[in-house]
C-alpha angles and dihedrals in degrees: 000000000000091000091049093048093053089057090057094062134055107225108202138124116271130190101194135068131023117287123212131185111261099184104031092155094061105077092153093069112109090226139032121246114213134183124216117221114222114254116193093206094050090053091064121099116274116269112256123223111261116254103206125119119282118270126207115209124189109203135193136166132206122207145156123228120232125172094344096310130094122236106210113225100179147344120223129204129187111185131195126186130205091275094054094253113147139209126182127192140174116219120199119200121208113278111285093004136100137213120247113240092248093048092049094049090046091053092048094049092047090049088053092048091050090049091050094245091124130010102198132037108276120254090211127025117196112203113201131189139150106249091004100201090064091065102029093058091059091074115100096232100036095110089063087062098040096109091048099066125072124243116237121184097316094324135061136257145152121065142308106285134204119257131041142204131054108276127224095224106072093193093053092046093049091051094047115126111213120200128197110267130199118246121223118227133173121234126214090280091052091247115144117251125187124210138165111245120210123185124211123188109197090198087081093045091053119095108255088355090287119196122259090257090062091051090050091051091052089050093048086243106112120207107248121246123236107251118258113275094035134084139204088245092060105039088146089072091053090049092054098044103031111019093167092053090047093052094046091051094044097046094048092065092056091045094052093048097052095040091050092049092052092046090054091046093051094044095048091044093050097039102037103018095242112167096208140018111274123225091242141005088245090067089055093060093054093047094049093044093053091048091052091050089055092048089050090051092242113146107235095203093052095044093053097037096244136147136190119240135179121225122198124200140159116262108207091192096059097027090231141103112259127203122214126190116217135181114221140162113283118246090252093054093043094056096083101016093115091058092049091049090051089052092054106098110151122224131346110251119177140144113221098189140022129223132007123344123224114269110269140095115318122185132200106210121190132188110247110256091338105190098028088051092044091054089063090065087072121096121179109296117231099222094175093061099045112138140180125252135179095187112103090205089067088066096059122103130015093344134140105218140145130197147171104226144178110220145176127190123207116270109267096033105148101199114026109193109207115097127222115192121225116200090221106031109030126232123359126188106206129169094253143010145089119305146167106236144167130239096258090054092050090051092051094046092052091050088053091057098258121153111229130190113189110218094181124359136174130195118204106198122210119249105261111260095006120146129224103294098213101033096097091052094046093046090052091050092050092048093050093048090055090054093064133057113268113269092009117138092257095047093047091047093051090048090053092049090052095046094047096064095071091054090054090059089065099037111130096012094110128055092253113144136200132205114256111214091198096060104020088235136114114250129193109252106253129224124276124232089269101038107141123161094199093056095040094049094045093050096049091042091054093051092048089049095049091050089046092052091051091049093048091054098048109118114263093238090061127083128226114205100188148326123227118187100290105008145041141209116233144145090234112111120222094264090060095052108099108219096169098096118115095253093048090049089052092049092045090054090053090051091050091047093051104034105025124106138203092283090070090222111160115260112219114235092206127063128193109235101171142005125199139171096217130012130192114215112206105169140303108330089005121108135132136180124254096179117023122226132193096312138045111292125283104249132172112159102198093229098315114130124217137154136234137058120327089260093050092047091048092053091049094048092048092054092043090056098043094044098042119132132196113283093010115164128205133195113272099166114157142175116275110272122251090245096051093042093051097044095046095034090229132162119256098273136158116258107218111224139161122197135186113269109249101199099130121109115279096224094228083139130028116265115232140162101036118200139149122256130189115246132164093351096311140064131260133176118263127191138186120219139220127196119267117251089236140352092256090064090052092052092046091053096043093052091053094042089055087056095046095049092057086087102015146059124206100233108117140035088256088057089050091053090051093049094043091051092048095048101038091049091053090045095049095049096050107132093009128112090226116101132210111256132192090272089065123192095349089054090054091048091048093053094045095047093045094050094043093050094043092048093039085225103149104008128043116222143144099232121135124222087266091051093050090048092050094046096050093042090053093058094048102273107111108211126169127216089246090056089053091051091050091051095063095096100020119126114268111202119189129229097018103115112114119236101236134143091247093050092049092046091054092041090053090056091047093050090056087064098032104030091167096057107123122239097197097080092048104055137040110265093243090057098049096091091051092048092052092046093051092045089052089053086056086057093252117132115206122164 
């Protein structure tokens, strides 16, 4: 009977209808029999994909926020067909309601059909916006689609994808392959129409993620200003009182977005032969670079140390084995990848002074085309013949090499060049330590007199006869930029394409993650098609080394304010910058090779970006201008956000720094993150937030030589810096400075005395059982002097308790006779007196009365020379 019964039913998977159990009381059956209820709709023929011409739709929404939710005022659409004909419309939902995405698109398409823009329903509809998630999430049914759009750098892009819902099985979800899926709409006759939807976010096609206003300016289509008396936060008021002004403002945003997207598409297609609009300009660089490699007959797989492999696995859904082709690093390349990744550090960013500079001429010098030029130092690596080396001399010259080293620079070196990474505070450049470094940095360090012991080193030879791998790409970018007016849309776009390629070399090397809208999980950002730790580390190492060589050769009477990746601020004019070192000559040759012309005229490797008369140095990546020079102001805001022109922002930052107070908080409100918005299904709202102002020095170098300098009609402390002896000292100081600045700011000499006392006391008592008390460094000195004199430990004398009390009280250390008596048997540790201005001032007075009192038991041996020097400056001679 079982055999007969199986013939009566068709057992196959179905995707329509509702299935119910027919034989629920037969659990012993080896299969489940189900019946399909008839559904009239499902019996109809499948909907065919529409065959009309593609339609590009720029969208925008206006809303007001109330109680954490946005009330949508209007939706805007600006449509362009294949012939460049346009149609713009404003769509008003019912009060308090929203359109569904499908209803909105249907309305827009029908409006275009009525206006004659398109005749048939479009096969593909491209939806364009600037910062797309702001507008997409205003649709009433968007959260039903949230897992079907791709995340892209804090926004969304791509197309509607198959599948929905966050799965339970993380592994399955991560492996899910999503395919573009048609979306069903209803036309004016309520007939179903099916189109492919593609999303484009122009934020990722904009150079440096420029705002919409910048894109409009490049198009000659300026973003309209909100009329006086109204604000972006209360667009509802503008709608009520000036509907025409509201509609003009709202529609322009949609118009700029879609026209910019099409402009980019046409330009990239014509210039680079791209068949479709990429998701970002970074993707363009990779695509063009690989095409040029092919044209130059350079094998991409060999150059990047890659191999193809096939992976087989069981697919439970199909009941078959599936084969997947993957591209992965070859075994030869993979052998030393971890070392190369550890040697990849990014740019050198340091502040060499704190506070206002003297008034003079200050120059901001930048390397010409730093990373694009640095890429051209790369030939084709020979991964198969990589070998280890412990000889520093093997790392000199045009060599790709990576090493873990122990190093020490000579005392007095101003700008050590080997980086040590701190997990909390970034790169440090101390005088000694253990570091992961590249060959150009080893060469520079040796030339600076450093001793280097290579613990583990690897040399990656170049393939014999190979040519610069990135030169063709860089030359093409330079040529194209010259063809267009400077700062034109085309020139800026080409520049962005060129600059983006370097970043793709390092993509995926760090542990940086991104939110995945499909799974609701954070995923490590994966490698790009050109990710290569050897190339990325070598390029950044070369740029750090070239900057380091320039810094090392700056005359000693000149001051360097800061270095930031590929440039530095200094009062040294161009003629005083020594560019004759081996690394500079190498970089200069690359500049000449890339940017030179038939005339043979020398191409300068340094460019002047800014000039100022007085600069205020706040911290790493934090500078502003007190007195402007011949250019716009030098301004780096160290993470603080403010609005206005560069000049207005500079003025605001200057006042913020000079007027700061302990514990001051500033506004750090921001838009809700992609993660939070997706997981909570919230509107795009502003998250109100206030954070503590972090405008104190970062202690990456040791502050010295405090003084007050006039700036902006007042005075502020200024300090020079010297490198730390080792990274541990930097961490020790930074941790204590973070504690001190909880209730203090470093603005005056009184503040300096407070900080110096706090830090030097902690430093002096390291390893001692003594503890810092409220009386600080003078308290420590008082206890040590009292005990040493009472016990006659280090200095023989005939004073009584009363005499000791009188002596110490006379120099500013009040001590009673009872205290002297109690000090007879107290512990007397050596080398624990802090080196502070107050301690030395009191000690100078004491030495006038006890010139034979020894300094050696008071201070740590390594500080004695400093103590004697500072006492001499106080006109006290003590041999």
